[in-house]
Backbone bond lengths (Angstrom), bond angles and torsions (degrees), N, CA, C in turn:
res aa  C-N    CA-C-N  psi(-1)  N-CA   C-N-CA  omega(-1)  CA-C   N-CA-C  phi
1 M - - - 1.373 - - 1.485 110.75 -
2 F 1.389 112.62 152.60 1.452 122.78 -170.74 1.546 109.12 -130.91
3 T 1.264 116.92 170.24 1.579 119.37 177.60 1.498 109.68 -111.92
4 G 1.292 122.27 -13.06 1.466 124.15 -179.26 1.542 107.97 78.44
5 I 1.331 120.10 22.19 1.461 125.38 167.86 1.477 106.41 -106.15
6 V 1.357 111.48 107.35 1.530 117.88 -176.24 1.562 107.62 -72.77
7 E 1.405 113.14 137.34 1.422 122.04 -173.33 1.607 106.79 -90.73
8 E 1.286 117.93 -37.01 1.365 120.45 178.14 1.549 112.37 -164.33
9 M 1.271 120.14 162.68 1.458 125.30 169.12 1.461 105.70 -94.67
10 G 1.420 114.20 122.55 1.466 118.95 170.18 1.560 109.97 -97.22
11 V 1.350 116.80 -173.89 1.448 123.42 -179.05 1.459 109.76 -135.86
12 V 1.368 117.06 129.35 1.442 121.05 -176.70 1.504 106.95 -68.29
13 K 1.343 118.88 126.15 1.440 128.58 176.03 1.580 107.23 -84.03
14 T 1.359 113.52 -59.38 1.417 120.42 -178.82 1.577 113.95 -144.74
15 L 1.245 117.01 154.76 1.467 120.23 169.42 1.535 102.30 -131.62
16 E 1.270 112.05 105.01 1.482 121.83 -175.57 1.546 112.55 -100.71
17 R 1.296 121.00 116.44 1.442 130.35 178.50 1.495 111.27 -101.67
18 T 1.212 128.52 121.11 1.366 135.90 -177.81 1.565 111.20 -137.59
19 L 1.315 118.76 165.54 1.465 116.11 176.03 1.468 115.76 -65.17
20 A 1.323 116.59 -19.77 1.409 120.11 174.83 1.510 117.25 -79.70
21 G 1.351 114.09 -14.13 1.490 122.07 -177.58 1.381 116.27 141.83
22 T 1.335 119.63 -169.02 1.465 123.65 -179.00 1.558 113.15 -117.89
23 T 1.257 121.26 134.34 1.455 124.15 -177.73 1.532 105.04 -123.30
24 L 1.342 114.51 134.62 1.387 126.92 -179.49 1.500 106.82 -111.83
25 R 1.407 118.05 119.91 1.411 120.29 174.44 1.572 112.62 -108.65
26 I 1.292 117.88 128.91 1.507 119.75 -170.03 1.496 111.48 -127.30
27 L 1.364 118.63 129.60 1.378 123.29 170.02 1.446 113.47 -74.50
28 A 1.317 115.16 133.86 1.527 120.48 -178.29 1.542 112.61 -154.11
29 S 1.257 114.82 171.59 1.487 116.34 173.34 1.567 112.52 -139.34
30 A 1.245 119.86 -59.06 1.504 124.66 -171.33 1.540 106.56 -59.90
31 I 1.356 122.51 -47.25 1.367 122.39 -166.43 1.596 109.17 -83.75
32 L 1.298 118.20 -5.71 1.501 123.12 173.95 1.494 113.02 -73.38
33 D 1.263 120.66 -13.65 1.459 127.25 -175.36 1.479 110.12 -47.66
34 D 1.352 121.65 -51.31 1.434 123.18 -173.18 1.532 106.32 -135.23
35 L 1.233 122.73 25.10 1.405 128.04 -179.84 1.516 108.88 -72.69
36 A 1.278 120.28 136.91 1.488 119.77 177.50 1.545 109.53 -141.19
37 V 1.310 114.16 160.17 1.527 118.30 -179.90 1.574 108.29 -61.54
38 G 1.267 117.05 132.39 1.387 122.77 -178.18 1.572 112.17 101.40
39 A 1.289 117.03 -10.06 1.483 116.34 -174.40 1.596 107.62 -86.34
40 S 1.302 112.52 160.26 1.514 120.04 -178.79 1.516 109.32 -93.16
41 V 1.288 119.27 140.92 1.416 123.18 176.61 1.511 109.84 -143.75
42 S 1.302 117.42 142.78 1.448 122.07 -176.63 1.464 104.13 -96.90
43 V 1.404 114.27 122.94 1.431 121.41 176.14 1.575 108.15 -119.44
44 N 1.338 114.20 103.01 1.491 123.85 -176.66 1.602 107.40 58.09
45 G 1.286 113.41 38.40 1.496 124.79 173.61 1.507 115.14 85.16
46 A 1.345 120.96 2.53 1.431 125.03 172.85 1.495 110.36 -94.70
47 C 1.304 119.95 126.12 1.396 124.54 177.00 1.534 108.03 -80.48
48 L 1.344 112.24 117.68 1.509 121.54 -178.28 1.572 110.55 -125.65
49 T 1.331 112.80 154.80 1.529 120.78 -179.03 1.460 109.23 -94.78
50 V 1.379 117.70 133.00 1.458 119.22 179.71 1.482 107.27 -82.11
51 V 1.355 114.30 136.08 1.498 125.57 -176.65 1.499 110.12 -115.36
52 S 1.282 119.86 -14.76 1.415 124.98 177.03 1.475 116.61 -157.78
53 V 1.337 118.08 147.01 1.481 118.16 174.10 1.492 112.21 -138.21
54 G 1.295 114.87 126.70 1.442 120.50 -179.85 1.507 113.19 -114.76
55 D 1.344 123.97 -171.38 1.408 124.52 -177.45 1.495 114.93 -60.66
56 R 1.435 118.68 -39.27 1.409 122.08 -177.53 1.502 109.07 -137.19
57 E 1.348 121.01 25.99 1.384 125.30 -178.47 1.467 112.58 -152.15
58 F 1.278 119.66 164.12 1.401 127.68 168.87 1.517 113.15 -143.34
59 G 1.340 123.85 157.88 1.353 126.38 -179.50 1.575 109.51 -123.18
60 V 1.340 114.32 144.91 1.432 124.81 176.72 1.454 109.60 -131.70
61 D 1.380 120.00 142.47 1.393 123.88 167.79 1.448 112.60 -89.62
62 V 1.361 117.81 139.93 1.409 123.26 -174.66 1.529 109.96 -120.95
63 S 1.334 125.56 120.18 1.437 132.52 -172.68 1.538 104.59 -77.42
64 P 1.260 114.19 157.60 1.556 122.66 179.20 1.547 105.78 -64.56
65 E 1.305 122.21 -34.96 1.440 122.71 -179.27 1.566 108.82 -65.68
66 T 1.377 116.80 -42.36 1.448 116.93 177.49 1.489 114.16 -67.81
67 L 1.297 118.34 -33.50 1.446 121.33 174.87 1.471 112.90 -62.95
68 S 1.376 115.12 -37.93 1.470 117.97 -176.72 1.526 116.23 -78.81
69 V 1.355 119.44 -17.41 1.361 120.52 -176.05 1.571 113.80 -114.46
70 T 1.331 112.59 2.71 1.533 119.82 -178.16 1.504 109.83 -125.64
71 T 1.262 115.81 179.55 1.505 120.33 176.88 1.652 106.79 -97.93
72 L 1.292 118.29 9.23 1.476 117.23 -178.79 1.453 115.14 -64.76
73 G 1.295 117.44 -25.93 1.480 121.98 179.26 1.473 111.83 -75.23
74 E 1.310 119.80 -11.44 1.448 123.69 177.25 1.532 114.01 -88.10
75 L 1.334 114.73 -12.21 1.450 122.60 -175.38 1.544 108.78 -62.02
76 T 1.360 114.88 143.85 1.476 115.51 167.45 1.540 108.90 -134.91
77 A 1.344 118.69 170.28 1.347 125.26 178.49 1.590 112.81 -46.89
78 G 1.363 117.33 128.75 1.534 118.04 -178.97 1.455 113.94 92.23
79 A 1.399 118.58 -7.78 1.485 116.99 179.06 1.532 112.72 -74.62
80 P 1.317 121.68 138.90 1.410 120.54 177.84 1.571 107.93 -80.30
81 V 1.341 111.08 151.62 1.482 114.93 -179.49 1.570 107.19 -139.87
82 N 1.259 117.84 147.92 1.450 127.27 173.85 1.579 110.30 -77.61
83 L 1.278 117.09 126.96 1.501 123.57 179.49 1.480 115.72 -122.48
84 E 1.293 117.96 137.23 1.483 125.70 -178.87 1.515 108.62 -147.90
85 R 1.313 118.44 120.91 1.486 118.10 167.08 1.460 111.60 -71.80
86 A 1.390 115.58 162.51 1.505 121.45 179.39 1.494 108.09 -64.17
87 M 1.263 113.22 145.12 1.501 120.89 -178.25 1.501 114.39 -69.30
88 R 1.283 117.13 152.21 1.474 120.92 171.68 1.545 106.17 -100.24
89 V 1.322 111.73 146.41 1.468 114.47 -173.24 1.532 114.73 -72.08
90 N 1.371 116.45 -11.72 1.502 117.83 -179.57 1.496 111.82 -101.50
91 E 1.373 116.64 16.14 1.420 117.88 175.92 1.454 114.25 -105.63
92 R 1.384 121.73 165.81 1.386 128.97 -179.25 1.549 102.24 -71.90
93 I 1.369 116.27 143.43 1.526 122.79 168.72 1.468 107.19 -96.55
94 G 1.354 113.78 95.78 1.520 122.42 179.05 1.426 115.70 -68.32
95 G 1.368 117.33 -24.99 1.476 120.06 179.55 1.588 107.67 -109.96
96 H 1.387 110.96 -104.58 1.481 116.67 176.42 1.538 104.66 -154.52
97 L 1.305 117.22 172.54 1.396 122.41 177.94 1.491 114.92 -66.67
98 V 1.383 114.76 114.51 1.433 121.77 176.89 1.418 116.45 -118.31
99 A 1.293 116.26 129.55 1.553 119.33 -176.11 1.477 115.97 -85.24
100 G 1.406 115.27 -21.08 1.448 118.27 -178.66 1.498 112.91 79.79
101 H 1.362 116.66 20.79 1.404 125.12 176.15 1.514 108.61 -112.24
102 V 1.353 119.23 105.94 1.359 125.59 -169.90 1.524 107.62 -73.47
103 D 1.339 119.55 125.65 1.495 120.98 176.49 1.495 114.44 -83.98
104 A 1.362 117.14 -29.53 1.502 117.08 -178.46 1.531 108.09 -172.23
105 V 1.270 115.18 174.69 1.456 124.71 176.42 1.475 109.56 -108.30
106 G 1.347 117.69 132.40 1.430 124.48 178.53 1.509 110.23 -109.85
107 S 1.335 117.34 163.71 1.478 123.96 176.46 1.508 111.10 -116.20
108 I 1.283 117.05 139.42 1.422 121.33 177.23 1.600 107.32 -82.21
109 R 1.317 117.41 118.06 1.427 121.02 178.51 1.572 114.02 -88.55
110 T 1.337 111.83 -47.81 1.472 114.74 -179.63 1.480 111.25 -136.83
111 R 1.310 118.76 154.46 1.470 129.14 176.54 1.500 110.61 -135.37
112 K 1.315 120.26 116.59 1.444 118.86 -174.57 1.483 106.01 -142.63
113 Q 1.359 119.30 151.68 1.488 128.07 -178.34 1.514 105.89 -91.96
114 E 1.351 118.55 128.38 1.401 126.38 176.83 1.559 107.31 -128.63
115 G 1.294 120.10 98.06 1.393 117.16 -174.83 1.526 114.66 68.24
116 N 1.371 119.74 -126.24 1.424 119.48 174.77 1.511 111.95 -97.77
117 A 1.354 119.22 5.25 1.497 123.89 176.96 1.495 116.65 -105.60
118 I 1.359 111.55 154.89 1.456 117.87 174.37 1.490 108.31 -103.06
119 V 1.319 117.57 121.61 1.494 118.34 -178.93 1.515 110.78 -99.13
120 L 1.353 114.34 120.72 1.432 121.31 -176.55 1.547 108.07 -104.88
121 T 1.301 120.72 129.05 1.406 121.94 171.51 1.588 106.65 -104.68
122 I 1.269 112.24 125.66 1.515 120.53 -176.13 1.532 111.67 -109.26
123 E 1.317 119.55 130.67 1.444 122.79 169.85 1.429 107.04 -86.50
124 A 1.348 121.46 132.41 1.443 123.18 -175.74 1.522 110.56 -137.60
125 P 1.305 120.44 154.24 1.517 119.91 176.75 1.472 111.19 -76.07
126 Q 1.296 111.14 161.89 1.553 117.62 -178.57 1.569 112.44 -54.69
127 E 1.317 115.60 -37.54 1.403 117.31 -175.56 1.520 112.80 -60.36
128 V 1.292 118.90 -17.01 1.466 126.59 176.76 1.554 109.50 -99.73
129 L 1.264 114.02 -47.40 1.550 118.46 -177.19 1.542 112.00 -61.19
130 R 1.227 120.21 -24.02 1.547 124.00 -179.83 1.529 108.67 -61.41
131 Y 1.378 115.73 -26.41 1.444 115.06 -179.02 1.560 112.28 -106.75
132 C 1.315 117.21 12.97 1.457 122.17 -175.11 1.522 107.39 -95.61
133 V 1.306 115.53 130.03 1.497 123.11 179.39 1.443 108.31 -137.66
134 H 1.368 115.91 152.86 1.556 122.24 178.79 1.504 106.42 -58.63
135 K 1.354 114.44 128.38 1.456 125.62 -178.90 1.532 116.04 67.02
136 G 1.298 114.59 12.45 1.391 120.55 171.93 1.542 116.12 -82.31
137 S 1.396 120.28 176.40 1.414 119.25 -177.20 1.478 114.47 -108.62
138 I 1.316 112.93 149.60 1.439 118.65 179.63 1.624 107.92 -147.40
139 T 1.348 120.45 157.50 1.383 122.82 -178.86 1.539 107.04 -108.93
140 L 1.387 118.73 127.34 1.393 122.59 175.22 1.516 107.72 -120.96
141 D 1.398 116.14 114.88 1.397 123.79 -176.32 1.550 109.86 44.49
142 G 1.367 113.19 46.31 1.411 120.22 172.89 1.589 117.81 81.50
143 I 1.370 111.95 6.51 1.511 118.34 175.62 1.521 112.93 -104.19
144 S 1.177 114.19 131.93 1.442 122.05 176.96 1.461 109.70 -73.91
145 M 1.387 120.85 116.02 1.435 125.46 -179.69 1.511 112.79 -128.67
146 T 1.420 115.33 153.10 1.376 121.77 173.60 1.537 113.69 -98.51
147 M 1.251 121.70 132.50 1.407 126.62 -175.84 1.593 109.22 -81.24
148 N 1.239 116.02 125.18 1.570 118.57 179.44 1.452 110.93 -93.45
149 E 1.325 119.17 -27.89 1.424 120.00 -179.16 1.520 109.34 -151.35
150 V 1.281 119.98 143.81 1.502 124.99 179.58 1.479 108.92 -131.20
151 T 1.290 116.85 132.53 1.491 124.82 171.40 1.479 114.28 -118.34
152 D 1.295 118.39 -177.05 1.476 115.12 178.47 1.523 117.01 -75.07
153 R 1.363 114.46 -0.10 1.442 122.12 179.71 1.524 116.70 -135.60
154 T 1.298 113.97 -17.34 1.460 118.15 -174.60 1.558 112.63 -142.33
155 F 1.293 112.30 171.29 1.564 117.22 171.56 1.503 101.53 -145.68
156 S 1.349 116.07 157.31 1.462 122.97 178.41 1.538 110.01 -125.10
157 V 1.348 112.65 147.09 1.505 123.75 177.80 1.505 109.22 -131.44
158 A 1.363 112.50 149.47 1.553 115.90 177.67 1.587 104.01 -106.47
159 V 1.258 114.93 126.07 1.472 122.14 179.81 1.580 109.09 -101.88
160 I 1.427 112.38 107.64 1.466 115.85 -178.59 1.520 111.11 -69.49
161 P 1.307 118.27 166.44 1.470 121.19 -178.70 1.534 111.38 -53.79
162 H 1.275 116.84 -45.20 1.505 117.13 -172.59 1.623 109.49 -65.79
163 T 1.396 118.43 -40.94 1.430 122.25 173.28 1.556 112.11 -58.26
164 A 1.335 111.98 -45.67 1.459 118.05 -177.54 1.528 112.90 -62.30
165 K 1.402 117.13 -36.79 1.432 124.23 175.36 1.536 115.73 -71.92
166 M 1.289 116.83 -38.12 1.384 121.27 -171.89 1.523 118.87 -95.43
167 T 1.387 112.29 -8.29 1.457 119.58 -178.68 1.471 111.05 -126.46
168 T 1.334 119.20 -179.80 1.472 126.97 174.26 1.583 112.95 -79.08
169 L 1.270 114.23 -12.35 1.518 115.04 -178.57 1.570 110.70 -65.87
170 G 1.374 115.30 -29.11 1.422 114.51 176.19 1.517 116.02 -66.93
171 L 1.368 115.13 -15.56 1.433 120.49 179.17 1.524 116.80 -101.62
172 K 1.346 112.90 -10.32 1.493 115.98 -177.76 1.566 116.01 -69.95
173 K 1.287 113.89 146.03 1.507 121.25 -176.85 1.476 107.94 -123.99
174 P 1.311 116.53 158.11 1.487 120.25 174.10 1.479 112.15 -54.84
175 G 1.324 120.65 139.45 1.391 127.84 -177.94 1.571 112.05 94.99
176 E 1.393 115.35 -20.35 1.477 118.88 178.68 1.544 111.54 -75.39
177 T 1.325 122.75 160.05 1.332 125.64 -173.94 1.566 113.27 -108.23
178 V 1.286 120.34 159.13 1.413 124.72 -179.56 1.478 109.87 -143.97
179 N 1.350 115.79 144.67 1.475 121.03 173.69 1.513 113.96 -81.25
180 L 1.361 115.67 131.74 1.441 122.11 -170.11 1.565 109.23 -116.90
181 E 1.340 116.32 134.23 1.386 120.96 175.67 1.606 106.56 -135.71
182 S 1.371 113.10 118.17 1.399 121.47 -177.29 1.511 113.12 -69.39
183 D 1.362 115.29 159.97 1.506 119.15 178.14 1.582 110.89 -56.17
184 L 1.318 114.75 122.95 1.395 117.92 -179.50 1.489 113.78 -57.08
185 I 1.412 118.52 -42.59 1.389 125.00 -169.82 1.599 106.73 -66.49
186 G 1.350 113.27 -37.97 1.486 115.05 178.99 1.527 115.55 -60.38
187 K 1.375 116.80 -32.75 1.441 123.38 -178.44 1.615 106.10 -74.04
188 Y 1.277 122.24 -37.77 1.371 119.55 177.67 1.589 114.96 -72.24
189 V 1.283 113.61 -33.57 1.495 121.32 171.20 1.512 111.55 -57.18
190 E 1.384 114.41 -47.88 1.452 120.26 -178.94 1.521 110.58 -62.47
191 R 1.347 114.20 -47.12 1.502 121.07 177.65 1.556 112.16 -56.22
192 L 1.250 115.46 -45.72 1.521 119.99 179.81 1.543 108.64 -62.71
193 L 1.322 122.38 -45.87 1.455 124.92 177.95 1.444 114.59 -66.98
194 Q 1.313 118.28 -27.15 1.509 122.95 173.92 1.474 108.63 -69.56
195 E 1.418 118.74 -49.34 1.424 116.79 -175.43 1.528 109.43 -66.93
196 R 1.327 122.83 -24.76 1.485 123.75 -179.48 1.478 109.62 -91.17
197 G 1.317 120.46 7.66 1.463 123.15 170.84 1.479 113.71 82.54
198 H 1.411 119.26 8.75 1.524 123.09 -176.27 1.515 110.67 -82.49
199 L 1.329 114.65 -18.88 1.459 123.18 -174.77 1.566 109.98 -134.62
200 P 1.281 119.74 143.67 1.472 121.05 172.95 1.555 109.64 -66.13
201 A 1.310 115.87 149.43 1.451 120.06 176.96 1.524 111.87 -69.17
202 N 1.223 120.81 152.10 1.474 126.11 177.89 1.580 108.04 -58.94
203 P 1.315 116.69 137.20 1.514 115.33 -178.81 1.561 109.26 -71.14
204 T 1.326 115.93 152.86 1.454 119.96 -179.44 1.560 104.88 -76.92
205 P 1.272 116.22 132.84 1.469 120.93 -178.40 1.558 108.99 -66.86
206 V 1.319 114.97 144.86 1.467 123.87 -179.16 1.583 102.66 -84.95
207 I 1.294 116.94 117.85 1.431 117.52 -179.21 1.571 108.83 -92.28
208 D 1.309 111.78 89.37 1.555 119.46 177.51 1.445 112.24 -114.57
209 R 1.264 119.86 -172.93 1.486 125.84 179.85 1.521 110.10 -62.46
210 D 1.322 120.32 -37.44 1.481 125.33 -178.45 1.518 107.26 -63.91
211 Y 1.412 116.57 -44.22 1.461 124.34 -175.23 1.510 105.10 -64.87
212 L 1.270 121.03 -46.95 1.438 122.87 -174.04 1.558 110.10 -69.48
213 R 1.382 116.07 -38.28 1.514 119.48 179.02 1.446 108.86 -69.52
214 K 1.237 127.37 -36.01 1.464 124.36 176.51 1.538 114.06 -62.62
215 R 1.287 112.14 -26.18 1.499 113.89 179.82 1.443 117.67 -108.96
216 G 1.465 111.24 21.16 1.417 121.02 169.16 1.564 113.43 69.55
217 L 1.362 116.74 22.17 1.414 119.25 -174.28 1.535 111.17 -95.35
218 I 1.323 119.36 -12.31 1.496 122.42 168.85 1.516 113.13 -136.23
């Protein structure tokens, strides 16, 4: 579990694709303090397992499923990434409960300055928007954010100067993509209401060529 409070921005050193799988090596400093092989780390909002730790870098393996449903496959050497170690149970939760399981990829539609904040409008799929509410929480590339506005296709967030400086959101432009994770509590509430018959069950997905293509299976 994570809190959505990014500890530092790391830099991608390499993204190695082989027949055995994909390994991502990331240059970092602050999070290496107590990072160990087998630990969980959030990389742009995706929970990954550490497989190696060096003096100024660490490595994580990335599964084909993760590559297909996140933006990690788009990373190249030199790209900045948001990093957060797994939370400790005795610490304050500065953001909200984040699982590190990306639900979908969103696209930045607009970026505008309002006072000292950058307002980003994100287009998101319905599987994410169903859990979006005014002043509710959502995770963008591993960053806990509060939604200021929600429509039938988009939601907006205000990025304060500190967040813009400490995370990749300050660098994002219209047309770029972000990993999205819906509020975990909203998912559990929905499931509870479905089991009690207060809400219809989620429809079974149609497994067709389009479904397989979007997940990188064909």
